[in-house]
All heavy atoms as an XYZ file, in Angstrom:
947
protein
N     -10.810      7.602     -1.088
C     -10.811      7.304      0.312
C     -11.282      8.461      1.128
O     -11.100      9.665      0.754
C      -9.328      7.058      0.583
C      -8.673      6.674     -0.680
C      -9.501      7.426     -1.675
N     -11.873      8.213      2.255
C     -12.407      9.220      3.127
C     -11.307      9.819      4.010
O     -10.427      9.058      4.480
C     -13.520      8.666      3.972
C     -14.763      8.295      3.168
C     -15.869      7.728      4.052
O     -15.757      7.693      5.280
N     -16.926      7.285      3.445
N     -11.410     11.109      4.247
C     -10.376     11.787      5.018
C     -10.153     11.201      6.387
O      -9.019     11.002      6.852
C     -10.733     13.270      5.073
C      -9.661     14.120      5.815
C      -8.392     14.361      4.972
O      -8.435     14.224      3.765
O      -7.372     14.663      5.592
N     -11.213     10.908      7.091
C     -11.102     10.356      8.455
C     -10.340      9.051      8.458
O      -9.493      8.793      9.376
C     -12.518     10.193      9.088
N     -10.609      8.192      7.499
C      -9.876      6.922      7.415
C      -8.427      7.101      7.141
O      -7.529      6.442      7.698
N      -8.088      8.077      6.262
C      -6.698      8.381      5.936
C      -5.934      8.867      7.157
O      -4.828      8.460      7.415
C      -6.580      9.371      4.779
C      -7.096      8.907      3.421
C      -7.140     10.070      2.464
C      -6.205      7.832      2.890
N      -6.580      9.780      7.878
C      -5.992     10.333      9.112
C      -5.717      9.259     10.106
O      -4.671      9.172     10.757
C      -6.871     11.465      9.675
C      -6.391     11.856     11.082
C      -6.863     12.650      8.771
N      -6.739      8.382     10.309
C      -6.595      7.287     11.273
C      -5.433      6.346     10.886
O      -4.619      5.933     11.708
C      -7.887      6.512     11.336
C      -7.873      5.423     12.449
C      -9.224      4.769     12.611
O     -10.154      4.888     11.746
N      -9.425      4.051     13.700
N      -5.385      5.951      9.622
C      -4.320      5.050      9.175
C      -2.963      5.723      9.369
O      -1.978      5.051      9.845
C      -4.515      4.602      7.749
C      -5.720      3.650      7.704
C      -3.280      3.940      7.144
C      -6.180      3.236      6.337
N      -2.827      6.962      8.993
C      -1.521      7.696      9.131
C      -1.128      7.743     10.612
O       0.025      7.610     10.932
C      -1.600      9.065      8.513
S      -1.644      9.019      6.695
N      -2.070      8.009     11.471
C      -1.845      8.126     12.884
C      -1.357      6.764     13.436
O      -0.356      6.659     14.181
C      -3.116      8.543     13.613
O      -2.922      8.484     14.998
N      -2.009      5.661     13.065
C      -1.591      4.362     13.514
C      -0.216      3.998     12.989
O       0.646      3.478     13.736
C      -2.643      3.274     13.097
C      -3.922      3.525     13.885
C      -2.118      1.914     13.251
C      -5.084      2.683     13.416
N       0.050      4.290     11.741
C       1.373      3.990     11.185
C       2.456      4.832     11.842
O       3.595      4.367     12.071
C       1.386      4.159      9.675
C       0.521      3.155      8.907
C       0.521      3.520      7.387
C       1.014      1.745      9.093
N       2.102      6.087     12.193
C       3.029      6.958     12.899
C       3.370      6.372     14.310
O       4.499      6.367     14.748
N       2.362      5.908     14.978
C       2.569      5.283     16.320
C       3.408      4.003     16.159
O       4.265      3.747     17.027
C       1.238      4.935     16.995
C       0.445      6.169     17.412
C      -0.920      5.834     17.967
O      -1.145      4.670     18.316
O      -1.752      6.745     18.011
N       3.166      3.247     15.131
C       3.955      2.083     14.900
C       5.435      2.402     14.647
O       6.339      1.780     15.224
C       3.397      1.298     13.672
C       4.035     -0.037     13.379
C       3.841     -1.062     14.506
C       3.470     -0.648     12.086
N       5.641      3.449     13.856
C       7.029      3.950     13.586
C       7.748      4.385     14.899
O       8.941      4.152     15.077
C       7.047      5.092     12.594
C       6.746      4.709     11.200
C       7.947      4.013     10.541
O       9.081      4.412     10.789
N       7.663      2.956      9.809
N       6.944      5.008     15.795
C       7.500      5.513     17.013
C       7.685      4.423     18.092
O       8.274      4.689     19.135
C       6.596      6.631     17.578
N       7.176      3.228     17.832
C       7.299      2.129     18.768
C       6.335      2.195     19.940
O       6.506      1.557     20.958
N       5.216      2.884     19.717
C       4.227      3.046     20.770
C       3.214      1.905     20.622
O       2.593      1.728     19.592
C       3.479      4.415     20.658
C       4.505      5.504     20.752
C       2.417      4.492     21.724
C       3.922      6.887     20.410
N       3.007      1.127     21.725
C       2.015      0.046     21.760
C       2.033     -0.820     20.514
O       1.007     -1.069     19.893
C       0.615      0.658     21.931
C       0.417      1.459     23.193
O       0.955      1.093     24.196
N      -0.314      2.507     23.084
N       3.208     -1.297     20.134
C       3.320     -2.034     18.891
C       2.422     -3.255     18.785
O       1.821     -3.474     17.763
C       4.746     -2.401     18.616
C       5.623     -1.255     18.193
C       6.951     -1.656     17.650
O       7.499     -2.664     18.074
N       7.511     -0.880     16.782
N       2.340     -3.999     19.835
C       1.480     -5.216     19.780
C       0.020     -4.873     19.567
O      -0.630     -5.508     18.749
C       1.624     -6.010     21.109
N      -0.397     -3.813     20.226
C      -1.828     -3.369     20.066
C      -2.056     -2.851     18.656
O      -3.081     -3.119     18.020
C      -2.136     -2.303     21.091
C      -3.574     -1.807     21.015
C      -3.836     -0.709     22.020
O      -2.962     -0.334     22.823
N      -5.070     -0.189     22.072
N      -1.098     -2.092     18.132
C      -1.239     -1.475     16.805
C      -1.217     -2.625     15.774
O      -2.018     -2.588     14.821
C      -0.166     -0.464     16.565
C      -0.373      0.729     17.435
C      -0.095     -0.081     15.073
C       0.755      1.708     17.464
N      -0.328     -3.599     15.860
C      -0.295     -4.691     14.915
C      -1.600     -5.480     14.940
O      -2.107     -5.863     13.893
C       0.871     -5.579     15.169
C       2.249     -4.946     14.874
C       3.360     -5.884     15.402
C       2.375     -4.647     13.418
N      -2.191     -5.643     16.135
C      -3.483     -6.323     16.223
C      -4.555     -5.485     15.533
O      -5.381     -6.043     14.827
C      -3.823     -6.536     17.684
C      -5.128     -7.298     17.890
C      -5.443     -7.496     19.364
O      -4.960     -6.766     20.252
N      -6.268     -8.488     19.651
N      -4.536     -4.222     15.716
C      -5.470     -3.283     15.067
C      -5.364     -3.345     13.550
O      -6.337     -3.411     12.837
C      -5.291     -1.849     15.600
C      -6.449     -0.959     15.251
C      -6.297      0.357     16.009
O      -5.275      0.690     16.582
N      -7.315      1.193     15.945
N      -4.135     -3.339     13.040
C      -3.867     -3.413     11.630
C      -4.401     -4.745     11.054
O      -4.906     -4.805      9.945
C      -2.401     -3.196     11.296
C      -1.893     -1.780     11.486
C      -0.353     -1.724     11.390
C      -2.566     -0.821     10.518
N      -4.243     -5.779     11.845
C      -4.742     -7.114     11.420
C      -6.293     -7.079     11.305
O      -6.845     -7.666     10.374
C      -4.346     -8.188     12.431
C      -3.166     -9.001     11.941
O      -2.729     -8.790     10.815
O      -2.730     -9.878     12.704
N      -6.921     -6.362     12.209
C      -8.380     -6.247     12.116
C      -8.790     -5.419     10.901
O      -9.812     -5.740     10.313
C      -8.939     -5.594     13.394
C      -8.809     -6.441     14.600
C      -9.214     -5.730     15.909
O      -9.401     -4.514     15.914
N      -9.269     -6.491     17.006
N      -8.015     -4.425     10.528
C      -8.322     -3.610      9.406
C      -8.280     -4.410      8.093
O      -8.931     -4.060      7.078
C      -7.333     -2.402      9.266
C      -7.637     -1.304     10.233
C      -6.654     -0.317     10.444
C      -8.765     -1.228     11.035
C      -6.850      0.732     11.368
C      -8.958     -0.214     11.951
C      -7.999      0.762     12.093
O      -8.207      1.759     13.018
N      -7.521     -5.450      8.064
C      -7.467     -6.295      6.863
C      -8.840     -6.861      6.486
O      -9.041     -7.240      5.369
C      -6.494     -7.489      7.067
C      -5.040     -7.062      7.094
C      -4.203     -8.295      7.276
C      -2.740     -7.960      7.505
N      -1.927     -9.172      7.726
N      -9.732     -6.906      7.487
C     -11.102     -7.446      7.216
C     -11.889     -6.507      6.256
O     -12.835     -6.965      5.655
C     -11.821     -7.568      8.530
C     -11.121     -8.355      9.598
C     -10.881     -9.799      9.219
O     -11.716    -10.433      8.615
N      -9.707    -10.328      9.568
N     -11.496     -5.232      6.240
C     -12.237     -4.269      5.405
C     -11.781     -4.368      3.967
O     -10.580     -4.214      3.668
C     -12.049     -2.831      5.910
C     -12.589     -2.663      7.299
C     -11.745     -2.600      8.455
C     -13.983     -2.520      7.486
C     -12.284     -2.438      9.710
C     -14.508     -2.388      8.790
C     -13.652     -2.364      9.845
O     -14.139     -2.197     11.137
N     -12.699     -4.531      3.026
C     -12.299     -4.723      1.620
C     -11.524     -3.553      1.005
O     -10.690     -3.763      0.133
C     -13.616     -4.922      0.888
C     -14.673     -5.045      1.899
C     -14.088     -4.607      3.228
N     -11.732     -2.324      1.477
C     -11.078     -1.211      0.929
C      -9.772     -0.743      1.659
O      -9.175      0.256      1.292
C     -12.003     -0.008      0.726
C     -12.639      0.413      2.040
O     -12.571     -0.332      3.034
O     -13.276      1.480      2.070
N      -9.383     -1.491      2.631
C      -8.216     -1.127      3.426
C      -6.960     -1.050      2.572
O      -6.180     -0.061      2.715
C      -7.973     -2.185      4.584
C      -6.749     -1.896      5.397
C      -6.638     -0.659      6.046
C      -5.788     -2.843      5.576
C      -5.507     -0.437      6.866
C      -4.641     -2.621      6.379
C      -4.538     -1.391      6.995
N      -6.792     -1.929      1.611
C      -5.586     -1.844      0.737
C      -5.669     -0.616     -0.154
O      -4.625     -0.060     -0.529
C      -5.459     -3.149     -0.067
C      -4.966     -4.284      0.776
O      -4.302     -4.086      1.822
N      -5.297     -5.502      0.395
N      -6.826     -0.158     -0.501
C      -6.966      1.049     -1.236
C      -6.488      2.272     -0.442
O      -5.818      3.165     -0.942
N      -6.830      2.263      0.820
C      -6.356      3.357      1.707
C      -4.799      3.316      1.833
O      -4.136      4.339      1.762
C      -7.004      3.251      3.109
C      -8.347      3.833      3.202
C      -9.505      3.111      2.826
C      -8.558      5.115      3.680
C     -10.752      3.660      2.899
C      -9.823      5.682      3.766
C     -10.914      4.928      3.374
O     -12.160      5.492      3.458
N      -4.267      2.103      1.997
C      -2.821      1.967      2.092
C      -2.169      2.465      0.804
O      -1.160      3.196      0.831
C      -2.429      0.522      2.343
C      -2.780     -0.011      3.766
C      -2.418     -1.540      3.822
C      -2.079      0.759      4.854
N      -2.701      2.068     -0.350
C      -2.223      2.516     -1.629
C      -2.250      4.050     -1.761
O      -1.268      4.666     -2.273
C      -2.969      1.836     -2.767
N      -3.303      4.649     -1.306
C      -3.468      6.088     -1.357
C      -2.404      6.770     -0.502
O      -1.699      7.706     -0.936
C      -4.826      6.540     -0.974
C      -5.050      8.025     -1.137
C      -5.497      8.484     -2.351
C      -4.726      8.912     -0.128
C      -5.652      9.877     -2.567
C      -4.925     10.264     -0.329
C      -5.348     10.749     -1.526
O      -5.475     12.106     -1.725
N      -2.314      6.342      0.756
C      -1.275      6.899      1.650
C       0.102      6.745      1.054
O       0.884      7.694      0.985
C      -1.353      6.286      3.059
C      -0.163      6.713      3.933
C      -2.654      6.656      3.726
N       0.405      5.558      0.555
C       1.743      5.282     -0.007
C       1.997      6.141     -1.202
O       3.062      6.759     -1.359
C       1.815      3.799     -0.367
C       3.137      3.463     -1.062
C       4.347      3.640     -0.496
C       3.091      2.925     -2.336
C       5.520      3.325     -1.126
C       4.243      2.581     -3.003
C       5.481      2.785     -2.400
N       1.064      6.220     -2.153
C       1.355      6.810     -3.456
C       0.989      8.274     -3.553
O       1.604      9.013     -4.305
C       0.574      6.036     -4.514
N      -0.014      8.736     -2.848
C      -0.508     10.079     -3.124
C      -0.471     11.038     -1.931
O      -0.689     12.227     -2.169
C      -1.965      9.949     -3.596
C      -2.061      9.111     -4.883
C      -3.454      9.110     -5.454
C      -3.566      8.261     -6.679
N      -2.834      8.701     -7.816
N      -0.230     10.568     -0.751
C      -0.243     11.445      0.445
C       1.130     12.105      0.619
O       1.868     11.783      1.555
C      -0.616     10.686      1.682
N       1.478     13.036     -0.271
C       2.768     13.629     -0.307
C       3.044     14.486      0.907
O       4.212     14.741      1.221
C       2.950     14.431     -1.595
C       2.935     13.526     -2.807
C       3.185     14.254     -4.101
O       3.401     15.466     -4.106
O       3.126     13.582     -5.142
N       2.053     14.922      1.653
C       2.241     15.747      2.848
C       2.605     14.855      4.053
O       3.020     15.426      5.061
C       0.977     16.562      3.144
C      -0.188     15.796      3.732
C      -0.975     14.969      2.712
O      -0.628     14.855      1.542
N      -2.062     14.393      3.158
N       2.506     13.545      3.935
C       2.767     12.621      5.015
C       4.253     12.316      4.987
O       4.840     12.150      3.916
C       1.884     11.339      4.848
C       2.258     10.253      5.803
C       0.436     11.727      4.913
N       4.892     12.167      6.194
C       6.307     11.795      6.239
C       6.578     10.524      5.421
O       5.790      9.607      5.449
C       6.632     11.665      7.721
C       5.556     12.434      8.420
C       4.329     12.353      7.537
N       7.760     10.508      4.809
C       8.131      9.408      3.944
C       8.135      8.067      4.707
O       7.817      7.039      4.137
C       9.480      9.657      3.222
C       9.664      8.605      2.128
C      10.591      9.721      4.197
C      10.859      8.951      1.230
N       8.504      8.121      5.969
C       8.553      6.867      6.767
C       7.176      6.239      6.878
O       7.006      5.022      6.835
C       9.163      7.127      8.144
C      10.582      7.585      8.138
C      10.727      9.104      7.879
O       9.701      9.863      7.905
O      11.878      9.518      7.701
N       6.167      7.087      7.075
C       4.789      6.599      7.168
C       4.291      6.108      5.831
O       3.661      5.018      5.743
C       3.863      7.670      7.757
C       4.253      7.908      9.217
C       2.382      7.294      7.663
C       3.521      9.102      9.875
N       4.637      6.795      4.793
C       4.268      6.362      3.396
C       4.867      5.038      3.130
O       4.216      4.127      2.588
C       4.660      7.414      2.430
C       3.843      8.653      2.503
C       4.331      9.727      1.468
N       4.038      9.272      0.136
C       4.543      9.848     -0.919
N       5.329     10.901     -0.816
N       4.215      9.392     -2.144
N       6.171      4.872      3.498
C       6.832      3.584      3.230
C       6.212      2.457      4.041
O       6.039      1.396      3.562
C       8.319      3.725      3.491
C       9.076      2.480      3.049
C      10.582      2.606      3.219
O      11.045      3.409      3.982
N      11.329      1.821      2.456
N       5.882      2.746      5.284
C       5.216      1.733      6.113
C       3.893      1.284      5.470
O       3.550      0.114      5.474
C       4.930      2.262      7.520
O       6.117      2.410      8.226
N       3.137      2.247      4.925
C       1.890      1.927      4.263
C       2.210      1.016      3.069
O       1.449      0.056      2.808
C       1.147      3.198      3.823
N       3.209      1.340      2.323
C       3.594      0.522      1.143
C       3.986     -0.864      1.564
O       3.637     -1.852      0.850
N       4.780     -1.010      2.600
C       5.213     -2.339      3.029
C       4.024     -3.153      3.539
O       3.939     -4.372      3.270
C       6.281     -2.218      4.109
C       7.631     -1.618      3.584
C       8.535     -1.323      4.776
C       8.280     -2.567      2.613
N       3.090     -2.555      4.270
C       1.941     -3.239      4.731
C       1.076     -3.652      3.493
O       0.559     -4.742      3.476
C       1.158     -2.378      5.695
C      -0.044     -2.985      6.394
C       0.388     -4.244      7.180
C      -0.633     -1.945      7.340
N       0.962     -2.736      2.538
C       0.242     -3.038      1.321
C       0.869     -4.278      0.612
O       0.182     -5.229      0.239
C       0.203     -1.858      0.390
C      -0.445     -2.034     -0.933
C      -1.881     -2.371     -0.830
C      -0.200     -0.816     -1.841
N       2.175     -4.275      0.503
C       2.837     -5.395     -0.140
C       2.530     -6.689      0.555
O       2.194     -7.698     -0.106
C       4.400     -5.184     -0.097
C       5.189     -6.401     -0.558
C       6.608     -6.393     -0.068
C       6.617     -6.402      1.389
N       7.648     -7.154      2.064
N       2.605     -6.717      1.879
C       2.300     -7.931      2.606
C       0.853     -8.384      2.393
O       0.562     -9.578      2.242
C       2.567     -7.756      4.105
C       4.058     -7.571      4.364
O       4.930     -8.019      3.585
N       4.399     -6.980      5.486
N      -0.057     -7.417      2.379
C      -1.478     -7.762      2.166
C      -1.716     -8.285      0.733
O      -2.507     -9.183      0.491
C      -2.370     -6.564      2.415
C      -2.397     -6.195      3.862
O      -1.907     -6.900      4.742
N      -2.962     -5.016      4.129
N      -1.031     -7.663     -0.235
C      -1.221     -8.042     -1.641
C      -0.832     -9.517     -1.883
O      -1.428    -10.167     -2.742
C      -0.446     -7.124     -2.582
C      -0.953     -5.671     -2.699
C      -0.011     -4.863     -3.467
C      -2.378     -5.647     -3.223
N       0.120     -9.948     -1.208
C       0.586    -11.371     -1.356
C      -0.539    -12.341     -1.169
O      -0.583    -13.365     -1.817
C       1.706    -11.671     -0.428
C       3.004    -10.998     -0.756
C       4.129    -11.395      0.209
N       5.363    -10.817     -0.240
C       6.427    -10.772      0.556
N       6.389    -11.165      1.753
N       7.542    -10.200      0.043
N      -1.381    -12.054     -0.222
C      -2.455    -13.019      0.139
C      -3.840    -12.533     -0.286
O      -4.769    -13.357     -0.387
C      -2.514    -13.290      1.649
O      -2.675    -12.012      2.339
C      -1.189    -13.863      2.100
N      -4.030    -11.283     -0.604
C      -5.385    -10.745     -0.860
C      -5.614    -10.295     -2.226
O      -6.781    -10.023     -2.603
C      -5.688     -9.619      0.172
C      -5.648    -10.009      1.591
C      -5.835     -8.794      2.498
O      -5.768     -7.667      2.084
N      -6.075     -9.081      3.769
N      -4.627    -10.168     -3.053
C      -4.786     -9.511     -4.354
C      -5.796    -10.189     -5.226
O      -6.636     -9.579     -5.857
C      -3.426     -9.347     -5.060
C      -3.566     -8.481     -6.342
C      -3.729     -7.120     -6.250
C      -3.581     -9.077     -7.562
C      -3.901     -6.337     -7.391
C      -3.739     -8.323     -8.738
C      -3.866     -6.933     -8.616
N      -5.655    -11.511     -5.340
C      -6.535    -12.217     -6.276
C      -8.034    -12.143     -5.855
O      -8.882    -12.259     -6.679
C      -6.132    -13.721     -6.391
O      -6.075    -14.305     -5.106
C      -4.761    -13.839     -7.065
N      -8.297    -11.923     -4.543
C      -9.660    -11.843     -4.059
C     -10.169    -10.382     -4.098
O     -11.323    -10.134     -3.740
C      -9.738    -12.390     -2.648
N      -9.340     -9.448     -4.475
C      -9.724     -8.011     -4.505
C     -10.627     -7.749     -5.706
O     -10.476     -8.314     -6.768
C      -8.447     -7.188     -4.572
O      -7.620     -7.498     -3.459
C      -8.709     -5.743     -4.547
N     -11.504     -6.801     -5.509
C     -12.415     -6.396     -6.600
C     -11.648     -5.807     -7.764
O     -10.593     -5.216     -7.533
C     -13.476     -5.349     -6.146
O     -12.808     -4.142     -5.809
C     -14.273     -5.821     -4.987
N     -12.119     -5.970     -8.978
C     -11.398     -5.389    -10.136
C     -11.167     -3.882    -10.012
O     -10.105     -3.389    -10.396
C     -12.316     -5.725    -11.307
C     -13.110     -6.886    -10.904
C     -13.304     -6.734     -9.415
N     -12.151     -3.161     -9.495
C     -12.008     -1.684     -9.348
C     -10.877     -1.379     -8.401
O     -10.065     -0.427     -8.660
C     -13.309     -1.052     -8.860
C     -14.456     -1.200     -9.834
C     -15.163     -2.580     -9.725
O     -14.967     -3.317     -8.755
O     -15.912     -2.895    -10.649
N     -10.806     -2.060     -7.237
C      -9.751     -1.776     -6.281
C      -8.380     -2.220     -6.821
O      -7.355     -1.546     -6.616
C     -10.073     -2.472     -4.941
C      -9.082     -2.154     -3.798
C      -8.926     -0.677     -3.572
C      -9.538     -2.821     -2.540
N      -8.358     -3.334     -7.524
C      -7.107     -3.746     -8.164
C      -6.570     -2.661     -9.064
O      -5.372     -2.311     -9.027
C      -7.311     -5.020     -8.977
C      -7.401     -6.314     -8.242
C      -7.630     -7.481     -9.210
C      -7.788     -8.793     -8.482
N      -8.013     -9.912     -9.419
N      -7.452     -2.111     -9.891
C      -7.028     -1.086    -10.826
C      -6.566      0.145    -10.088
O      -5.549      0.794    -10.467
C      -8.155     -0.740    -11.832
C      -7.662      0.072    -12.990
C      -6.619     -0.664    -13.808
O      -6.796     -1.828    -14.202
N      -5.512     -0.007    -14.078
N      -7.283      0.547     -9.044
C      -6.865      1.696     -8.248
C      -5.510      1.507     -7.644
O      -4.637      2.416     -7.757
C      -7.920      1.940     -7.084
C      -7.499      3.065     -6.206
C      -7.719      4.379     -6.553
C      -6.861      2.830     -5.006
C      -7.346      5.426     -5.735
C      -6.473      3.837     -4.138
C      -6.761      5.153     -4.513
N      -5.205      0.340     -7.082
C      -3.917      0.050     -6.508
C      -2.842      0.094     -7.596
O      -1.748      0.730     -7.405
C      -3.966     -1.323     -5.773
C      -4.849     -1.196     -4.501
C      -2.551     -1.778     -5.344
C      -5.154     -2.556     -3.865
N      -3.069     -0.582     -8.677
C      -2.075     -0.636     -9.759
C      -1.760      0.765    -10.286
O      -0.615      1.167    -10.522
C      -2.487     -1.551    -10.891
C      -2.564     -2.990    -10.444
C      -2.880     -3.986    -11.535
C      -4.249     -3.811    -12.139
N      -4.598     -4.829    -13.140
N      -2.840      1.585    -10.514
C      -2.622      2.949    -11.004
C      -1.822      3.765    -10.024
O      -0.937      4.565    -10.375
C      -3.948      3.641    -11.269
C      -4.697      3.053    -12.502
O      -4.028      2.324    -13.264
O      -5.875      3.365    -12.654
N      -2.144      3.631     -8.739
C      -1.378      4.387     -7.660
C       0.063      3.972     -7.666
O       0.949      4.838     -7.601
C      -2.053      4.113     -6.323
N       0.331      2.664     -7.800
C       1.731      2.211     -7.770
C       2.500      2.690     -9.018
O       3.665      3.016     -8.938
C       1.759      0.692     -7.662
C       1.284      0.104     -6.336
C       1.246     -1.429     -6.384
C       2.154      0.542     -5.196
N       1.851      2.695    -10.177
C       2.552      3.162    -11.359
C       3.090      4.564    -11.175
O       4.157      4.936    -11.682
C       1.619      3.096    -12.586
C       1.396      1.734    -13.164
C       0.412      1.758    -14.361
C       2.739      1.045    -13.653
N       2.324      5.420    -10.468
C       2.772      6.762    -10.195
C       3.969      6.897     -9.333
O       4.669      7.900     -9.384
N       4.290      5.866     -8.574
C       5.421      5.914     -7.623
C       6.698      5.361     -8.279
O       7.769      5.639     -7.794
C       5.068      5.123     -6.341
C       6.189      5.170     -5.361
C       3.825      5.637     -5.695
N       6.553      4.634     -9.364
C       7.776      4.082    -10.020
C       8.816      5.110    -10.365
O       9.966      4.817    -10.386
C       7.364      3.283    -11.286
C       6.738      1.916    -11.074
C       6.285      1.330    -12.412
C       7.727      1.005    -10.354
N       8.369      6.325    -10.669
C       9.313      7.355    -11.053
C       9.531      8.389     -9.907
O      10.056      9.444    -10.174
C       8.822      8.066    -12.295
N       9.176      8.000     -8.697
C       9.349      8.911     -7.566
C      10.815      9.286     -7.412
O      11.722      8.441     -7.537
C       8.819      8.289     -6.298
O       9.159      9.064     -5.175
N      11.071     10.534     -7.017
C      12.499     10.900     -6.732
C      12.962     10.327     -5.383
O      14.144     10.286     -5.092
C      12.419     12.437     -6.662
C      11.018     12.814     -6.385
C      10.190     11.673     -6.988
N      12.041      9.788     -4.586
C      12.385      9.184     -3.316
C      12.728      7.736     -3.408
O      11.789      6.900     -3.711
C      11.213      9.393     -2.334
C      10.741     10.781     -2.129
C      11.715     11.560     -1.244
O      12.518     11.000     -0.520
N      11.672     12.862     -1.325
N      13.986      7.371     -3.296
C      14.377      6.008     -3.470
C      13.661      4.984     -2.635
O      13.238      3.918     -3.069
C      15.889      5.902     -3.276
C      16.391      4.477     -3.534
C      17.865      4.370     -3.335
N      18.265      3.011     -3.601
C      19.331      2.642     -4.222
N      20.148      3.552     -4.704
N      19.619      1.368     -4.394
N      13.420      5.272     -1.296
C      12.692      4.311     -0.490
C      11.280      4.007     -1.008
O      10.831      2.850     -0.943
C      12.615      4.965      0.900
C      13.733      5.952      0.932
C      13.892      6.442     -0.515
N      10.638      5.017     -1.625
C       9.286      4.778     -2.194
C       9.378      3.964     -3.440
O       8.563      3.057     -3.645
C       8.626      6.142     -2.466
C       8.294      6.977     -1.223
C       7.606      8.252     -1.606
C       7.507      6.233     -0.184
N      10.395      4.232     -4.310
C      10.551      3.424     -5.532
C      10.847      1.947     -5.155
O      10.278      1.065     -5.777
C      11.673      3.969     -6.333
C      11.392      5.208     -7.095
C      12.471      5.546     -8.176
N      13.815      5.329     -7.742
C      14.601      6.259     -7.222
N      14.174      7.472     -7.029
N      15.853      5.968     -6.917
N      11.688      1.737     -4.165
C      12.013      0.393     -3.754
C      10.800     -0.359     -3.244
O      10.547     -1.522     -3.590
C      13.165      0.444     -2.714
O      14.251      1.114     -3.227
C      13.559     -0.954     -2.278
N      10.075      0.318     -2.380
C       8.849     -0.281     -1.846
C       7.820     -0.536     -2.955
O       7.149     -1.570     -2.959
C       8.251      0.574     -0.706
O       9.232      0.754      0.301
C       7.008     -0.019     -0.074
N       7.729      0.375     -3.874
C       6.870      0.173     -5.020
C       7.218     -1.052     -5.817
O       6.368     -1.807     -6.224
C       6.820      1.390     -5.926
S       5.740      1.319     -7.272
N       8.508     -1.274     -6.000
C       8.981     -2.416     -6.706
C       8.577     -3.720     -5.930
O       8.190     -4.720     -6.563
N       8.589     -3.686     -4.616
C       8.216     -4.850     -3.809
C       6.741     -5.110     -3.982
O       6.284     -6.282     -4.068
C       8.595     -4.636     -2.393
N       5.952     -4.029     -3.966
C       4.500     -4.197     -4.202
C       4.164     -4.748     -5.618
O       3.352     -5.638     -5.732
C       3.791     -2.848     -4.026
S       3.734     -2.178     -2.383
N       4.902     -4.271     -6.613
C       4.692     -4.777     -7.934
C       5.041     -6.255     -8.032
O       4.353     -7.032     -8.655
C       5.519     -3.977     -8.928
N       6.152     -6.648     -7.361
C       6.538     -8.041     -7.312
C       5.491     -8.894     -6.619
O       5.200    -10.038     -7.079
C       7.882     -8.190     -6.578
O       8.893     -7.615     -7.311
N       4.864     -8.383     -5.593
C       3.813     -9.116     -4.897
C       2.597     -9.363     -5.798
O       2.034    -10.422     -5.804
C       3.406     -8.364     -3.597
N       2.276     -8.326     -6.555
C       1.110     -8.462     -7.492
C       1.495     -9.451     -8.575
O       0.689    -10.356     -8.892
C       0.740     -7.106     -8.110
C       0.142     -6.189     -7.044
C      -0.236     -7.311     -9.304
C      -0.109     -4.788     -7.496
N       2.682     -9.365     -9.130
C       3.065    -10.309    -10.180
C       3.146    -11.749     -9.653
O       2.782    -12.673    -10.368
C       4.438     -9.884    -10.747
N       3.600    -11.906     -8.439
C       3.675    -13.258     -7.824
C       2.264    -13.830     -7.615
O       2.026    -15.022     -7.767
C       4.475    -13.212     -6.550
N       1.356    -12.952     -7.204
C       0.007    -13.380     -6.855
C      -0.828    -13.647     -8.110
O      -1.629    -14.608     -8.159
C      -0.677    -12.344     -5.951
N      -0.646    -12.837     -9.130
C      -1.573    -12.901    -10.266
C      -0.905    -13.034    -11.586
O      -1.547    -13.251    -12.615
C      -2.479    -11.668    -10.289
N       0.435    -12.957    -11.650
C       1.131    -13.013    -12.935
C       1.218    -11.655    -13.633
O       0.427    -10.778    -13.343
N       2.201    -11.495    -14.516
C       2.385    -10.255    -15.231
C       1.261     -9.945    -16.155
O       1.017     -8.782    -16.498
C       3.708    -10.230    -15.944
C       4.981    -10.028    -15.075
C       6.223    -10.126    -15.955
C       4.911     -8.687    -14.419
N       0.566    -10.963    -16.604
C      -0.578    -10.759    -17.528
C      -1.679     -9.957    -16.875
O      -2.419     -9.283    -17.546
N      -1.729     -9.889    -15.537
C      -2.702     -9.141    -14.771
C      -2.422     -7.665    -14.894
O      -3.283     -6.829    -14.730
C      -2.704     -9.583    -13.334
C      -3.481     -8.781    -12.370
C      -4.992     -8.980    -12.459
O      -5.373    -10.081    -12.841
O      -5.762     -8.036    -12.167
N      -1.150     -7.306    -15.213
C      -0.735     -5.906    -15.139
C       0.194     -5.541    -16.321
O       1.361     -5.258    -16.151
C      -0.059     -5.698    -13.808
C       0.093     -4.247    -13.412
C      -0.384     -3.133    -14.042
C       0.793     -3.770    -12.244
N      -0.038     -1.994    -13.370
C       0.688     -2.372    -12.243
C       1.464     -4.418    -11.241
C       1.248     -1.583    -11.231
C       2.032     -3.651    -10.246
C       1.918     -2.228    -10.257
N      -0.339     -5.532    -17.537
C       0.515     -5.242    -18.690
C       1.089     -3.817    -18.692
O       2.141     -3.586    -19.234
C      -0.446     -5.467    -19.883
C      -1.795     -5.403    -19.355
C      -1.704     -5.811    -17.890
N       0.398     -2.892    -17.987
C       0.934     -1.506    -17.934
C       2.253     -1.431    -17.155
O       3.054     -0.557    -17.395
C      -0.094     -0.607    -17.229
C      -1.475     -0.552    -17.859
C      -2.435     -1.621    -17.301
O      -2.036     -2.516    -16.593
O      -3.639     -1.480    -17.640
N       2.475     -2.352    -16.267
C       3.729     -2.372    -15.513
C       4.917     -2.606    -16.428
O       5.838     -1.917    -16.354
C       3.669     -3.441    -14.399
C       4.969     -3.618    -13.631
C       5.345     -2.370    -12.828
C       4.882     -4.789    -12.693
N       4.813     -3.616    -17.262
C       5.874     -3.940    -18.208
C       6.187     -2.738    -19.074
O       7.337     -2.380    -19.336
C       5.549     -5.178    -19.025
C       6.647     -5.471    -20.018
C       5.345     -6.388    -18.104
N       5.116     -2.095    -19.591
C       5.290     -0.932    -20.411
C       5.972      0.230    -19.641
O       6.731      0.973    -20.235
C       3.930     -0.458    -20.945
N       5.685      0.355    -18.383
C       6.214      1.472    -17.562
C       7.698      1.218    -17.199
O       8.412      2.184    -16.934
C       5.430      1.635    -16.283
N       8.101     -0.021    -17.221
C       9.525     -0.313    -16.896
C      10.360     -0.115    -18.150
O      11.502      0.251    -18.124
C       9.600     -1.764    -16.428
C       8.883     -2.086    -15.135
C       8.993     -3.550    -14.805
C       9.413     -1.274    -14.002
């Protein structure tokens, strides 16, 4: 992911957490769903942006979960693998909110595509 995109997503999620212009921010996030790599950015912020506050990371994970429910099967194989790899790294996080959100994302993938789509998940559990 590009740095500018990561900064923008983190900024928007921070504003959402703070309750600033929520309707406008939710509309903007809905527009971002149009971009094929948006879920990759969310996965990166959630799983790998350790310098970002946990609340913003968790928001990215929850938004990712909601998007995966409807978009996972239409996602490119490369992006699917990137998201799954990123999530596997969070399963053992010392931060309970991140582990819980990761479980919800994993459930969304399993519901959308079945466990056969992600054999590494079963092995990691």
